[in-house]
N, C-alpha and C positions, 0 to 999 in steps of 0.2 A: 268194110270196118265196120265193129259194133256199135250201134247207137249210142250206148253208156260209155264208149272210149272218147266221143267226139264231143267238143264244147256245146255245152248247153246256151241257146239262145232262145231266151223267152221272150214272148211276143205279149204285153197287156194291154188290155182297156178295161174297161168296167164292165160293160154286160158279156164278153166274151163270147157274141153272137152274128159279129159282121166282120168289122176292120179287121181285128187281130186273128180270124179265121182265113182271111184273105190273104193279109200277110204271110201266115204259117204256109199257106200253100202254094204261096209264090216263092216263098223263099226255101222252101222243101223241095221244089223243084229245080230251082237254079241254083243250091248250094248245098243237099240236102246229103251229097257225097261227104262234105266238108265239117258238117255242123248237126245238131240234134236241133231240130227246130221244134217247139212245142209254142201255145197259146194259152192264156187265163186269163179272170178277172178277177177284181176286188168285189163284184157283186154279181156272179154268173147270172146269166137270164135262164140255162138251163135247157137251153137249145141251139142250133145254128140256124139262123135264119135261112128260109127257103129259097129268097131269091139271091142269097149268098152262094149258095150251092147251084144255084141256076147259071150264076154269071159268072162263076168259076170255071162250070162242065163249057161254057161256051169258048172260053181257051186252052179247053183240054184237061184241065186239073179236078180231079174229083176232090172235094171235101164231104162228101154225103156219110163217111163214113165218124168224121171229127164231132166231138162231143163238148160241151160247155163246161169249164173247169174253174177251180178258184185257184187262185195264185197259191194260197197257201198250201195246196197238193206239193208245191216245190221247194217248200222250205228246209226239206232235209238232203235236198241235191244240189250239187258244186253248180252254181249258175256262173256263166263265164260273160252274158251280154243279156241286160235286159233292154228292151226297146219299147218305149210305150206311144201307144198310136192314138190315144183321145184326142179328140178335137177339139173342142171349146175350153176357153181359159176358166171357165168355171167349173169344169164337170171335175170330179175329184179321180183322178191318174194314182195308181197305187205307187207306193213307194217299197222297192224290194231291195232289204239291206244286204249288204256285203259282196255286191256284183263286182265284176272285176271292171266292166264297161258298162256305161249306160248312155242310151241316146232317146230324144225325144221327135218323133217326126208324127205330128197330127195332121189327121186326116177326118172330114166330116163322115159323120153318121148316118148312113144310107138306110137304116132302119127309121129313120125319123122322118124320110121322103113321104109324100103323101101322092093324092091322085090316084089314077089308073093303075094298073099293075104295069101297063107298057110304061107310063111316067115313072115308076118307081125305079122298073129295070135301068131306065136311063142313068137315074143317081148311082145305082148299084155298079153299073159299066162304068161311068166317071170314075168313082172311087178305086174301084178295082184296078183301073188302066193309071190312076195317078201312083196307086200301091207298085203296081208292079214297075213302073219306072223306078220309084225310090229304092224298093229292095232289090231288084233288078242291079241298080248299079252297087248297091251294098253288097250284093252276090260277088260281083265283078271285081270289089275294089277286096274280099277274101279271096278271091282265086289270086288276084296277083299279089298279095302278101304271101300266099303259099311258096311262091317261086322262088 
């Protein structure tokens, strides 16, 4: 199926460096045959966090070719679903007008983890696993809806 003919699921956060890329990788692997999965941010960091890439590689998902994108890059495309993954209530999660569906599933931002790299990786793994559970369930729901 052509990527452009599948409904676009846009995963948004502020920086588009960690959580949204973790979620994009998980959902693309779980349901990329059903939906076009993209991620973006309201204030893109300009990079994908190296520990996010490392955490995903541990579960066999390669996001090393991902890049940080601005949500405005998607304004001219029909968006079927927007999912925001900003964790803190005081964080400015972007609002994307005109989408058919909207979900808000907040996760802690692993980019704020401190300590040694090993300690930071534990936070990245925890958030990755939480995202994998939520987005895996979402993908299962998409599959069930297709039957």
